[in-house]
C-alpha positions as CSV (number, residue, x, y, z in Angstrom):
1,X,-0.2,-0.3,0.0
2,X,1.3,3.0,-0.8
3,X,2.1,6.0,1.4
4,X,-1.8,8.1,-0.3
5,X,-3.6,5.0,-0.4
6,X,-2.7,4.6,3.5
7,X,-3.6,8.2,4.9
8,X,-6.3,8.8,2.5
9,X,-7.6,4.8,3.9
10,X,-7.3,6.6,7.1
11,X,-9.0,9.5,6.5
12,X,-12.3,7.8,5.4
13,X,-12.0,5.3,7.9
14,X,-12.0,8.6,10.6
15,X,-15.3,10.1,8.5
16,X,-17.2,7.0,8.8
17,X,-16.6,6.6,12.2
18,X,-17.4,10.6,12.6
19,X,-20.5,10.3,10.6
20,X,-22.2,7.2,12.6
21,X,-21.9,9.1,15.8
22,X,-23.3,12.3,13.9
23,X,-26.1,9.6,12.6
24,X,-26.5,8.5,16.6
25,X,-26.4,12.4,17.5
26,X,-28.8,13.1,15.1
27,X,-31.7,10.0,15.6
28,X,-32.2,11.5,19.4
29,X,-32.8,14.9,18.4
30,X,-36.5,16.0,18.5
31,X,-38.5,14.6,15.1
32,X,-38.2,18.6,13.7
33,X,-34.1,18.7,13.1
34,X,-34.1,14.4,13.6
35,X,-34.8,14.7,9.5
36,X,-32.7,17.4,8.6
37,X,-30.2,16.4,10.0
38,X,-30.4,12.8,8.6
39,X,-30.5,13.7,5.6
40,X,-27.2,15.8,5.9
41,X,-25.4,12.8,7.1
42,X,-27.3,10.3,4.2
43,X,-25.2,13.0,1.2
44,X,-21.7,13.1,4.2
45,X,-22.1,9.2,3.9
46,X,-22.7,9.3,-0.4
47,X,-19.8,12.2,-1.1
48,X,-17.7,9.3,1.0
49,X,-18.4,6.6,-1.4
50,X,-18.3,9.3,-4.0
51,X,-14.6,10.4,-3.6
52,X,-13.4,7.2,-1.9
53,X,-14.6,5.8,-5.9
54,X,-12.9,8.5,-7.7
55,X,-9.5,6.9,-5.8
56,X,-10.5,3.5,-7.1
57,X,-11.5,2.5,-3.1
58,X,-14.3,1.8,-1.5
59,X,-15.3,1.0,1.9
60,X,-16.7,-2.4,3.8
61,X,-18.9,-3.1,6.4
62,X,-20.0,-6.8,7.2
63,X,-22.7,-6.2,10.2
64,X,-24.7,-9.4,10.2
65,X,-22.2,-11.9,8.8
66,X,-20.8,-15.3,9.8
67,X,-17.0,-14.4,10.3
68,X,-15.2,-16.3,7.9
69,X,-11.6,-16.2,6.8
70,X,-13.2,-14.7,3.2
71,X,-14.0,-11.5,4.9
72,X,-11.6,-9.1,5.7
73,X,-12.2,-8.7,9.5
74,X,-10.5,-8.8,13.3
75,X,-13.0,-9.0,16.4
76,X,-11.7,-6.9,19.1
77,X,-13.2,-9.3,21.7
78,X,-11.8,-12.6,19.6
79,X,-10.9,-13.6,23.4
80,X,-14.8,-13.7,23.9
81,X,-15.3,-16.0,21.0
82,X,-13.8,-19.5,21.6
83,X,-16.5,-21.3,21.9
84,X,-19.1,-20.2,19.3
85,X,-20.4,-22.8,16.7
86,X,-20.7,-19.7,14.4
87,X,-19.9,-16.2,15.1
88,X,-21.1,-13.4,13.3
89,X,-20.5,-9.4,12.8
90,X,-22.6,-7.6,15.4
91,X,-21.4,-4.8,14.6
92,X,-18.9,-2.4,12.5
93,X,-15.8,-0.8,15.2
94,X,-14.3,0.4,11.6
95,X,-14.9,-0.4,8.2
96,X,-12.8,-2.1,5.6
97,X,-11.0,-0.1,3.0
98,X,-10.8,-1.9,-0.5
99,X,-9.4,-1.1,-3.9
100,X,-9.0,-3.0,-6.5
101,X,-9.7,-6.4,-4.8
102,X,-6.9,-5.4,-2.2
103,X,-7.8,-4.7,1.5
104,X,-6.0,-1.4,2.4
105,X,-7.4,-1.6,5.9
106,X,-9.4,-4.7,7.7
107,X,-12.4,-3.6,9.4
108,X,-12.3,-3.5,12.9
109,X,-15.7,-5.5,14.4
110,X,-17.6,-6.4,17.6
111,X,-18.0,-10.6,17.5
112,X,-21.5,-12.5,18.0
113,X,-22.4,-15.5,18.3
114,X,-24.8,-16.7,15.1
115,X,-28.2,-18.6,15.3
116,X,-27.1,-21.9,13.6
């Protein structure tokens, strides 16, 4: 990964995390403000996706998916998952950043036991 890719991927991850925080705050706002704030968040998210696409990158989250070797995730609570028969992504802490099929940054996720 080049230095510029690394920097751009890190900035995209930070922006995504800030956007998720903003969405949570917006959802808790009074109804007359919440719709406007959530619309701004959707617009900002589409801009992020557009900027990433312009750089040949994409952001990926895997919420609800089974954790297998084929998805680029690291479970931050992996030590709790040893006895799970099926492990799934409960939530994404940081998204994966992918460029041209190359994983630039693995997603950091919280894992949970999935249903069989």
